[in-house]
C-alpha positions as CSV (number, residue, x, y, z in Angstrom):
1,M,0.0,0.0,0.0
2,S,1.2,3.5,-0.8
3,G,0.1,6.7,0.9
4,H,0.9,8.6,-2.3
5,G,-0.7,6.4,-5.0
6,P,-4.3,5.7,-6.1
7,A,-7.0,5.0,-3.5
8,I,-7.4,1.5,-2.2
9,P,-10.9,0.8,-0.9
10,M,-11.0,-1.9,1.8
11,T,-13.6,-3.8,3.7
12,A,-13.6,-5.7,7.0
13,R,-16.2,-8.3,7.9
14,R,-17.2,-10.0,11.2
15,S,-14.2,-12.3,11.9
16,G,-13.6,-15.5,13.7
17,P,-11.3,-15.5,16.7
18,L,-8.0,-13.6,16.2
19,K,-5.2,-15.9,17.3
20,G,-1.4,-15.7,17.2
21,T,1.5,-13.4,17.6
22,A,1.3,-9.8,16.2
23,K,4.8,-8.7,15.3
24,V,3.9,-5.0,14.7
25,P,6.4,-2.6,13.2
26,G,9.0,-0.6,15.1
27,D,8.0,2.5,17.1
28,K,7.5,5.4,14.7
29,S,8.5,8.1,17.1
30,I,11.8,6.4,18.0
31,S,12.5,5.5,14.3
32,H,12.2,9.1,13.3
33,R,14.5,10.3,16.1
34,S,17.0,7.5,15.5
35,L,17.6,8.7,12.0
36,I,17.7,12.4,12.9
37,L,20.0,12.0,15.9
38,G,22.2,9.6,14.0
39,A,22.6,12.2,11.3
40,L,23.7,14.7,14.0
41,A,26.1,12.4,15.6
42,V,29.8,11.7,14.9
43,G,30.5,8.2,13.5
44,E,28.1,5.4,12.5
45,T,24.8,4.8,14.3
46,R,23.4,1.4,13.7
47,I,19.6,0.8,14.0
48,S,17.7,-2.4,14.1
49,G,13.9,-2.8,14.1
50,L,13.4,0.5,12.2
51,L,9.8,1.1,11.1
52,E,10.0,1.0,7.3
53,G,6.7,2.8,6.8
54,Q,6.6,5.7,4.3
55,D,6.8,8.4,7.0
56,V,10.1,7.1,8.3
57,I,11.4,6.4,4.8
58,D,10.7,10.1,4.0
59,T,12.8,11.1,7.0
60,A,15.6,8.9,5.9
61,K,15.6,10.6,2.5
62,A,15.6,14.0,4.1
63,M,18.6,13.1,6.2
64,R,20.4,12.1,3.0
65,A,19.4,15.4,1.5
66,F,21.0,17.3,4.4
67,G,24.3,15.4,3.9
68,A,24.2,12.3,6.1
69,E,25.0,8.9,4.7
70,V,21.9,6.7,5.3
71,T,22.1,3.0,4.3
72,D,19.3,0.4,4.3
73,H,20.8,-3.0,5.1
74,G,17.5,-4.9,4.8
75,E,15.0,-6.3,7.4
76,G,14.8,-3.2,9.4
77,N,18.6,-2.8,9.8
78,W,19.9,0.7,8.9
79,S,23.1,2.7,9.5
80,V,23.6,6.4,9.5
81,H,27.0,8.2,9.2
82,G,26.4,11.5,10.8
83,V,27.7,15.0,10.0
84,G,27.8,16.3,13.6
85,V,25.7,19.0,15.3
86,G,25.7,22.0,13.0
87,G,27.0,20.0,10.1
88,F,23.9,19.9,7.9
89,A,24.4,20.8,4.2
90,E,21.9,22.9,2.3
91,P,19.6,20.5,0.4
92,E,19.6,20.8,-3.4
93,D,15.9,20.1,-3.8
94,V,12.6,20.4,-1.9
95,I,12.2,18.1,1.1
96,D,9.0,16.1,0.7
97,C,7.9,14.7,4.1
98,G,4.9,12.9,2.7
99,N,2.3,12.5,5.4
100,S,4.5,12.9,8.4
101,G,3.9,15.8,10.8
102,T,6.5,14.4,13.1
103,G,9.1,14.3,10.4
104,V,8.6,17.8,9.0
105,R,8.4,19.5,12.4
106,L,11.5,17.8,13.9
107,I,13.5,18.4,10.7
108,M,12.6,22.0,10.7
109,G,13.8,22.2,14.2
110,V,17.1,20.6,13.5
111,M,18.0,22.9,10.5
112,A,16.6,26.1,12.0
113,T,19.8,27.0,13.9
114,S,22.2,26.3,10.9
115,P,22.9,29.0,8.2
116,I,21.1,27.1,5.5
117,T,17.7,27.3,3.7
118,A,15.4,24.4,3.0
119,T,11.9,24.2,1.5
120,F,9.4,21.6,2.8
121,T,6.3,20.1,1.3
122,G,4.1,17.0,1.8
123,D,0.9,15.3,0.7
124,A,-2.5,16.9,0.7
125,S,-3.1,16.0,4.4
126,L,0.3,17.4,5.6
127,R,-0.1,20.6,3.5
128,S,-3.3,21.3,5.3
129,R,-1.8,21.1,8.8
130,P,-0.6,24.1,10.8
131,M,3.2,24.7,11.1
132,G,3.0,28.0,13.0
133,R,3.1,26.1,16.3
134,V,6.7,25.1,15.4
135,T,7.9,28.0,13.3
136,D,6.8,30.5,16.0
137,P,9.3,29.2,18.6
138,L,11.9,28.6,15.9
139,A,11.7,32.3,15.1
140,L,12.9,33.0,18.7
141,F,16.2,31.3,17.7
142,G,16.5,33.7,14.7
143,A,15.1,31.4,12.0
144,K,12.6,32.7,9.4
145,A,9.8,30.8,7.8
146,Y,7.8,31.7,4.6
147,G,4.8,29.5,3.9
148,R,1.2,29.6,2.5
149,S,-1.6,31.3,4.3
150,G,-2.3,29.9,7.8
151,G,1.4,28.8,8.1
152,R,0.9,25.8,5.8
153,L,3.3,23.9,3.5
154,P,5.0,24.3,1.1
155,M,7.2,26.4,3.4
156,T,10.8,27.7,3.2
157,V,12.8,27.9,6.4
158,V,15.9,30.1,6.5
159,G,18.1,28.9,9.4
160,A,19.6,31.4,11.8
161,A,23.2,32.3,11.1
162,E,23.8,33.4,14.7
163,P,21.3,31.5,16.8
164,V,20.5,32.4,20.3
165,P,19.3,30.1,23.1
166,V,15.6,30.1,24.0
167,R,13.4,29.7,27.0
168,Y,10.0,28.5,25.7
169,V,6.8,27.5,27.4
170,V,4.9,25.0,25.2
171,P,1.4,26.5,24.9
172,V,-0.4,23.1,24.1
173,P,0.8,19.6,25.0
174,S,2.8,18.6,21.9
175,A,5.9,16.3,21.8
176,Q,6.5,17.6,18.2
177,V,6.8,21.2,19.3
178,K,8.9,20.4,22.3
179,S,11.2,18.2,20.3
180,A,11.6,20.8,17.5
181,V,12.7,23.4,20.0
182,L,15.1,21.0,21.7
183,L,16.6,19.9,18.4
184,A,17.0,23.6,17.4
185,G,18.7,24.2,20.7
186,L,21.4,21.6,19.9
187,N,23.2,24.1,17.6
188,A,22.5,27.2,19.7
189,P,25.1,28.4,22.3
190,G,24.3,28.3,26.0
191,Q,21.2,26.6,27.5
192,T,17.8,26.2,25.8
193,V,15.0,25.6,28.2
194,V,11.6,24.1,27.3
195,I,8.7,24.1,29.9
196,E,5.7,21.9,29.3
197,K,2.7,22.1,31.7
198,E,1.7,18.6,30.8
199,A,4.2,15.8,30.2
200,T,4.2,14.5,26.6
201,R,6.1,11.5,25.1
202,D,9.8,11.9,26.2
203,H,11.7,9.9,23.5
204,T,13.6,13.0,22.4
205,E,14.9,13.7,25.9
206,R,15.8,10.0,26.5
207,M,17.6,9.7,23.2
208,L,19.4,13.0,23.4
209,A,20.9,11.8,26.7
210,G,21.7,8.5,25.2
211,F,23.6,10.2,22.3
212,G,25.6,12.2,24.9
213,A,23.9,15.5,25.1
214,E,23.8,17.4,28.4
215,I,20.1,17.5,29.3
216,T,18.2,17.7,32.5
217,V,14.5,17.2,33.3
218,D,13.0,18.7,36.5
219,D,9.5,18.8,37.8
220,S,8.4,22.1,39.3
221,A,5.3,24.2,40.0
222,E,5.6,25.6,36.5
223,G,5.6,22.1,35.0
224,R,8.2,19.9,33.5
225,I,11.4,21.9,32.9
226,I,13.9,20.5,30.3
227,T,17.3,22.2,30.0
228,L,19.6,21.4,27.1
229,T,23.2,22.6,26.8
230,G,23.9,23.5,23.2
231,Q,26.6,22.6,20.8
232,P,27.5,19.1,22.2
233,E,29.3,16.5,20.2
234,L,26.8,13.7,19.9
235,Q,28.3,10.2,19.8
236,S,27.0,7.5,17.5
237,Q,24.9,4.7,19.1
238,T,23.5,1.2,18.5
239,I,19.7,1.4,18.7
240,A,17.2,-1.5,18.9
241,V,13.8,0.1,18.2
242,P,10.9,-1.5,20.3
243,R,7.6,-2.3,18.6
244,D,5.2,0.7,18.3
245,P,2.5,0.8,20.9
246,S,0.4,3.0,18.6
247,S,0.5,0.3,16.0
248,A,0.0,-2.5,18.6
249,A,-3.2,-0.7,19.6
250,F,-5.0,-2.1,16.5
251,P,-4.5,-5.9,16.9
252,V,-4.8,-5.5,20.7
253,C,-8.2,-3.6,20.5
254,A,-9.4,-5.9,17.7
255,A,-8.7,-8.9,20.0
256,L,-10.7,-7.3,22.8
257,I,-13.9,-7.0,20.7
258,V,-13.7,-10.1,18.4
259,E,-15.2,-13.1,20.2
260,G,-12.7,-15.8,21.3
261,S,-9.5,-13.9,20.4
262,E,-6.1,-14.0,22.1
263,V,-3.2,-12.1,20.6
264,L,0.4,-11.6,21.8
265,V,2.4,-8.5,20.9
266,P,6.1,-9.1,21.7
267,N,8.6,-6.5,22.6
268,I,6.2,-3.6,22.7
269,G,7.4,-0.2,24.0
270,L,5.7,0.8,27.3
271,N,7.1,4.2,27.9
272,E,4.8,5.8,30.4
273,T,4.3,8.8,28.2
274,R,2.9,6.5,25.5
275,A,1.0,3.8,27.5
276,G,-2.2,5.7,28.4
277,L,-4.4,3.5,26.1
278,F,-3.5,0.3,27.9
279,T,-4.3,1.9,31.3
280,T,-7.7,3.1,29.9
281,L,-8.5,-0.3,28.4
282,R,-7.9,-2.0,31.7
283,E,-10.2,0.5,33.4
284,M,-12.9,-0.5,30.9
285,G,-12.4,-4.1,31.9
286,A,-10.0,-5.3,29.2
287,D,-8.2,-8.6,29.7
288,L,-4.6,-7.3,29.1
289,S,-1.4,-8.7,30.7
290,F,2.2,-7.7,30.5
291,E,4.8,-10.4,30.4
292,N,8.6,-10.4,30.5
293,E,8.8,-6.7,31.5
294,R,12.3,-5.3,30.9
295,L,14.4,-2.3,29.9
296,E,16.0,-2.1,26.4
297,G,18.0,1.0,25.3
298,G,16.6,3.0,28.2
299,E,13.0,2.3,27.2
300,P,10.6,0.0,29.1
301,V,9.3,-2.9,27.0
302,A,7.2,-6.0,27.6
303,D,5.2,-8.7,25.8
304,L,1.5,-7.7,25.8
305,R,-1.2,-10.4,25.7
306,A,-4.8,-9.3,24.9
307,R,-7.8,-11.6,25.2
308,F,-11.5,-11.1,24.1
309,S,-13.2,-9.1,26.8
310,P,-17.0,-9.3,26.5
311,G,-17.8,-7.2,29.6
312,L,-16.2,-3.9,28.5
313,K,-17.8,-0.9,30.2
314,G,-17.8,2.8,29.2
315,I,-15.7,5.2,31.4
316,E,-14.7,8.8,31.6
317,V,-11.1,9.1,30.4
318,P,-9.2,11.7,32.5
319,P,-8.2,14.7,30.2
320,E,-4.7,14.8,31.7
321,R,-4.1,11.3,30.2
322,A,-4.6,12.7,26.6
323,P,-0.9,13.4,25.9
324,S,0.0,9.8,26.6
325,M,-2.5,8.4,24.2
326,I,-3.4,11.1,21.7
327,D,-2.9,8.9,18.7
328,E,-5.0,6.1,20.2
329,Y,-8.4,7.9,20.6
330,P,-9.7,6.7,17.2
331,I,-9.3,3.1,18.0
332,L,-10.4,3.7,21.6
333,S,-13.6,5.1,20.2
334,V,-14.1,1.8,18.3
335,V,-13.7,-0.1,21.5
336,A,-16.1,2.3,23.2
337,A,-18.7,1.6,20.6
338,C,-18.5,-2.1,21.4
339,A,-18.6,-1.5,25.2
340,E,-21.7,-1.1,27.4
341,G,-22.5,2.4,28.5
342,T,-20.9,5.8,27.6
343,T,-17.3,6.6,27.2
344,V,-16.3,10.3,27.6
345,M,-13.1,11.5,26.1
346,R,-12.2,15.1,27.1
347,G,-9.2,17.3,26.5
348,V,-8.7,15.9,23.0
349,K,-8.8,19.1,20.8
350,E,-5.3,18.2,19.5
351,L,-7.1,15.5,17.5
352,R,-8.6,18.2,15.3
353,V,-5.1,19.1,13.9
354,K,-3.8,15.6,13.2
355,E,-3.6,14.0,9.8
356,S,-7.3,14.8,9.7
357,D,-9.8,16.2,12.1
358,R,-10.0,12.9,13.9
359,I,-12.9,13.9,16.2
360,D,-15.0,14.7,13.2
361,A,-13.8,11.7,11.2
362,M,-14.6,9.2,13.9
363,A,-17.9,10.8,14.9
364,R,-19.2,10.8,11.3
365,G,-18.0,7.3,10.6
366,L,-19.4,5.8,13.8
367,E,-22.7,7.5,13.2
368,A,-22.9,6.0,9.8
369,C,-22.3,2.6,11.5
370,G,-25.3,3.2,13.8
371,V,-23.4,4.4,16.9
372,K,-24.7,7.5,18.8
373,V,-21.9,10.1,19.2
374,E,-21.6,13.6,20.7
375,E,-18.8,16.0,20.3
376,D,-17.6,19.5,20.9
377,E,-14.3,21.3,20.2
378,D,-12.4,19.4,22.9
379,T,-14.6,16.3,23.6
380,L,-15.8,13.1,22.0
381,I,-18.5,11.0,23.7
382,V,-19.4,7.5,22.4
383,H,-22.6,5.7,23.5
384,G,-21.6,2.1,23.4
385,L,-23.9,-0.6,22.0
386,G,-22.3,-3.6,23.8
387,Q,-20.6,-6.7,22.5
388,G,-21.8,-7.4,18.9
389,G,-24.3,-4.5,19.0
390,V,-22.8,-2.2,16.4
391,P,-24.8,-2.5,13.2
392,G,-22.0,-1.5,10.8
393,G,-22.9,-1.7,7.1
394,A,-21.3,1.7,6.1
395,T,-18.3,3.1,4.3
396,A,-16.2,5.5,6.4
397,A,-14.1,8.3,4.9
398,A,-10.4,7.7,5.8
399,R,-9.5,11.4,5.0
400,L,-5.9,10.5,4.1
401,D,-5.5,9.3,7.7
402,H,-3.9,6.0,8.4
403,R,-5.3,5.7,12.0
404,I,-8.9,6.5,10.8
405,A,-8.6,3.8,8.1
406,M,-7.3,1.1,10.5
407,S,-9.8,2.0,13.2
408,F,-12.8,1.5,11.0
409,L,-11.4,-1.8,9.6
410,C,-11.1,-3.1,13.2
411,L,-14.7,-2.0,13.8
412,G,-15.8,-4.1,10.8
413,M,-14.3,-7.2,12.4
414,A,-16.8,-7.0,15.3
415,S,-19.9,-5.3,13.8
416,Q,-23.0,-7.0,12.5
417,Q,-22.5,-5.9,8.9
418,P,-19.2,-5.2,7.1
419,V,-17.5,-1.8,7.4
420,S,-15.6,-0.3,4.5
421,V,-13.1,2.6,4.2
422,D,-12.9,4.6,1.0
423,D,-9.1,4.5,0.9
424,G,-6.7,2.2,2.9
425,S,-3.6,3.4,1.1
426,P,-2.5,5.9,3.9
427,I,-2.0,2.8,6.2
428,A,1.4,2.4,4.6
429,T,2.7,5.6,6.2
430,S,2.9,3.9,9.6
431,F,1.9,0.2,9.4
432,P,2.7,-1.2,6.0
433,I,2.1,-4.8,7.1
434,F,-1.3,-4.1,8.7
435,E,-3.3,-6.0,6.1
436,G,-1.1,-9.1,6.1
437,L,-0.7,-9.2,9.9
438,M,-4.4,-8.9,10.6
439,T,-5.4,-11.5,8.0
440,G,-2.7,-13.8,9.4
441,L,-4.4,-13.5,12.9
442,G,-7.7,-14.5,11.3
443,A,-9.3,-11.2,10.4
444,A,-11.5,-10.9,7.4
445,V,-10.0,-7.9,5.7
446,E,-9.9,-7.5,1.9
447,R,-9.4,-4.9,-0.8
448,N,-12.5,-4.1,-2.8
């Protein structure tokens, strides 16, 4: 499947038990950062388990364009010969980041404090997403950005010739914004400080420390204070990427709602800033267990076993949990539709500026499948119909959004009538083996 080619309509039908081991791809967030920090390090960084979805491939191409030597050795094994902090060359062509908001925002951050100019674009979805949330703080370093109205791509960023360190309070919980500022701070003198009122995924901080940067994280009345000392010499690393919890969410949630299922996801990343979905599912009554818990490369990992859970109950999800599961609300809303009672998701306005307006996309698709939904700017409420109670029988608009497409296909596996999506091609951006993996577990998923 290609996120850039023709539409691929897909349909999922009520499935028999899902059984087996789901070897989901490597973590997308860690994969992006491994390539980027490898490009900024001195020497050769070796990466195993890299997610080879289109989003990450586009980041690899971008690192090559900025002068790093990036090599694909096959089967998720890659190497990056870095150019050092401040060593990026000016790219000769436009940088196409495809569908990846993480890729474009982090790369803008990295180059914003070098005296080079780069132009960024992406697919139709990415070109509609706001970039001002990143270019505004990058301007404080001395960078300039020129884009379309509303701060949209295509956009040219002119890096600061003489960057200055920044103290920045992140206005909304966003790991992308925080990471862009920290990566910009690498090539600024002195100390760059980022303050976030709500903790977001902390892969950037962990990985910067692992590559040898001087970085501290302190909790205070202001929030989480991250202090980075600029202009370090980053040292190359060997990185084993854990499996992506956001991808694991799909076979895990499908197993919970498809009768008789039991699925094991080995070596899944359980960073506490990413694991909010699993906490929420357990509160709903999901039969989830973590086995062989351990630390790998500074990241907590475990083997996750999910079993069919017919007694799922609707709950109110605490809004402060949103940053740790922001990408998982679409599939959570599917589980909520198959639970008894009402599930209330507040504090989720960030979903409106993802690959699509995910609140609207899920609400409209669930309504078409016979589920009652309420929403406002910051809230999604799903009135569950209980196990086997969702009528289905509709086609949902994927809106160029991989998580919307996969969520509705999972709903079709448990609904009374098949559920289709108008385009499954965006799935390739994050989970290129989704179709084969799910059918291998026993799901009835097919291309139309």
